C-alpha positions, -999 to +999 in steps of 0.1 A: +295+029-165+293-004-155+261-026-153+262-059-132+237-076-116+228-110-099+195-124-093+203-153-060+172-177-054+159-173-022+151-211-021+189-211-015+186-188+012+156-197+035+140-238+036+109-220+048+100-209+016+094-228-020+086-218-053+053-229-051+041-202-024+037-180-046+011-197-069-006-202-038-014-163-028-043-148-032-028-110-030+005-101-048+025-070-036+048-055-060+073-027-052+097-016-028+112-035+003+133-014+026+144-006+061+132+027+082+153+045+101+134+061+133+143+073+163+144+041+181+162+019+156+155+002+122+122-010+111+111-032+081+091-009+053+082-003+022+044+005+016+038-030-006+060-048+023+041-032+050+008-039+032+020-077+028+031-082+062-006-070+075-025-090+045-007-121+060-015-111+100-050-112+086-049-147+079-047-135+038-022-157+017+005-130+004+035-127-018+059-100-021+080-091-052+112-072-046+148-065-048+169-065-014+205-063-018+230-094-011+238-079+028+233-087+057+202-059+057+185-080+026+190-112+044+175-099+075+145-084+058+136-121+041+139-134+074+119-111+090+093-114+056+093-157+063+088-152+102+058-130+091+042-157+069+051-137+037+056-156+012+093-145-001+102-170-034+093-137-054+121-116-038+152-107-059+189-103-046+215-081-061+249-096-055+259-059-072+248-031-090+266-003-099+256+027-129+264+058-133+287+059-104+260+052-082+261+024-058+230+002-063+230-028-050+224-024-008+187-026+007+167+006+010+171+027+039+151+055+041+157+080+070+119+087+085+121+124+106+090+125+128+073+152+142+077+157+171+039+171+175+022+158+152+042+123+153+037+123+113+070+116+088+091+124+063+111+106+043+149+107+028+161+079+008+191+063-002+187+062-039+192+045-058+189+012-040+183-025-049+143-020-049+152+007-080+160-029-101+128-051-096+130-073-128+099-086-141+103-129-150+079-150-161+077-168-119+061-127-114+042-129-145+029-163-136+017-153-095+004-115-114-022-135-134-032-163-104-037-136-077-070-124-062-056-090-063-023-074-067-010-044-050+010-013-066+022+019-053+038+048-074+069+049-052+079+020-076+083+045-104+103+072-080+136+070-109+117+059-139+147+046-161+169+068-145+201+050-135+192+022-152+163+015-128+138-011-140+114-011-109+090+015-129+091-008-159+087-041-138+056-030-122+037-018-153+043-053-169+027-068-135-001-044-138-005-061-175-003-098-167-031-092-136-053-081-166-048-118-182-063-130-153-096-121-130-071-100-100-079-066-090-054-043-091-049-017-063-023+013-067-016+030-038-005+063-041+023+072-021+038+111-030+068+114-011+088+144-028+110+149-047+102+112-058+070+121-079+062+137-110+024+140-125+034+119-159+047+093-134+017+086-115-010+096-142+007+070-162+006+042-135-031+048-131-038+047-170-015+014-178-038-003-150-076+013-163-061+002-199-049-032-193-067-047-159-094-047-136-087-005-116-103-023-083-093+009-064-074+042-063-056+046-023-045+080-013-050+109+013-067+143+018-035+159+012-023+139-020-062+150-032-062+181-044-031+173-060-043+144-084-076+164-093-051+194-104-030+168-128-066+155-141-079+191-147-106+184-121-115+214-095-109+204-056-136+224-041-117+231-008-138+233+020-145+260+035-123+270+068-151+278+092-170+242+085-181+224+113-197+192+098-169+169+098-199+146+077-205+172+053-171+173+049-168+140+043-191+136+013-178+166-003-145+144-006-170+115-014-181+131-043-147+145-054-135+110-051-164+097-073-154+122-100-115+114-100-122+074-100-146+081-132-116+105-142-091+079-142-110+046-145-111+028-107-140+015-095-131+028-061-115+053-049-104+058-008-093+089+011-076+087+043-077+117+063-056+109+093-073+108+129-099+122+110-109+082+096-117+076+059-141+083+026-147+053-001-164+055-031-177+027-050-193+028-083-220+011-095-198-019-111-191-034-074-220-022-053-253-044-041-276-018-051-263-010-082-259+026-080-226+048-069-224+048-031-197+071-010-193+056+029-171+067+054-162+068+088-149+089+109-119+072+128-112+046+152-105+049+192-096+019+206-100+013+245-067+007+248-037+032+241-005+029+240+011+038+268+048+040+257+050+074+253+074+071+213+051+062+184+050+069+154+023+073+120+044+050+098+028+022+081-010+032+091-022+043+057-002+006+049-025-015+074-055+004+069-049-005+031-044-041+041-082-042+060-097-029+030-084-053+007-098-085+028-131-071+036-136-055+002-115-073-022-111-112-008-144-113+021-170-095+000-176-072+033-198-041+029-177-007+024-189+006+059-172-027+074-148-025+057-137+010+066-142+004+102-119-023+100-092-002+076-098+032+105-095+005+137-062-013+122-050+020+111-053+038+140-036+011+160-004+008+142-003+046+146+001+043+186+029+015+177+063+020+167+073+008+130+051+004+102+044-036+109+036-043+145+027-076+154-015-079+157-011-103+186-006-073+207-032-049+194-066-046+219-090-068+224-115-047+210-097-043+173-093-082+174-127-088+175-135-065+151-121-093+126-143-117+139-170-105+145-200-079+131-209-052+153-243-048+157-239-008+157-213+010+138-203+054+134-197+048+098-224+056+072-231+056+035-253+074+011-263+056-026-255+087-053-283+096-075 
């Protein structure tokens, strides 16, 4: 088998970014940059990439570290990231990668199949791809040490070292480097069958907990019972005839609290689709110095998408971006952070693609990030 790789400096491709951009960033997102193949065309995607773009739209200085191919899609990905204000000096490009009869130098592509009824998406990944071969280097190490928050996702571990993949190892080294600074590390759980194993996911979490500030774990309500079972915890399923959604949300919050204490995360956020989200915060990060659970039932905008063709791709990533800005950068209370996250996620779920422009968002959502409303449907409870 042949292994050949060449990293081409991004500064030679775009005059709009320089290596100093990474030093200026408050948030570093690490993982995959790829293209989502949706029914209406190709859309830029990848969970950390989506988070980075939404953070940039929220006026947060953000860098993305990923690898793309030395091809048209790779160049276009970088161009679009530049245009959205994301710093790309840490991006890597593969001139050619070939491993075990697998050509792996191409920019990543994932075909997202959207359910006609639920609008939820399932994913088929091109494997391996350039984003499986991110390399840890001194520039990436320095950026992790200097950031206020570092965002990583479990999908980066999908190949481990198979086909010579390096991204899983690079991400763990980034988390260790973040531990040398003041950054809070956020782990975004994305379980895409068959690209995960319990060992790989828990290994990421253990690395963050042992070597850095595990600021937050984010997952959805389908992923929660899986992680509980992997940690030897009871999932405590809700009764099928329960009609009190607040009680159901609080039960999820209590489960999130136990999961957070088990794996060492200071916050655990569980998204619930159209039913909103639940956030557990440990006593180490709450004003009351008590464990706290906050809930939000979801956000309904006064302006609805009229295009007819939408998908939920990227909704969770935009939610996470709003949460990171509100909690880790702005110091907002949990209730406000959830309200903002649910609002932005609800907007993206009404759009095509994962990263619609915030300029097109309805006024009520835009105002939410400018002013704190006097009332909110969110609620919270201190745990004794």
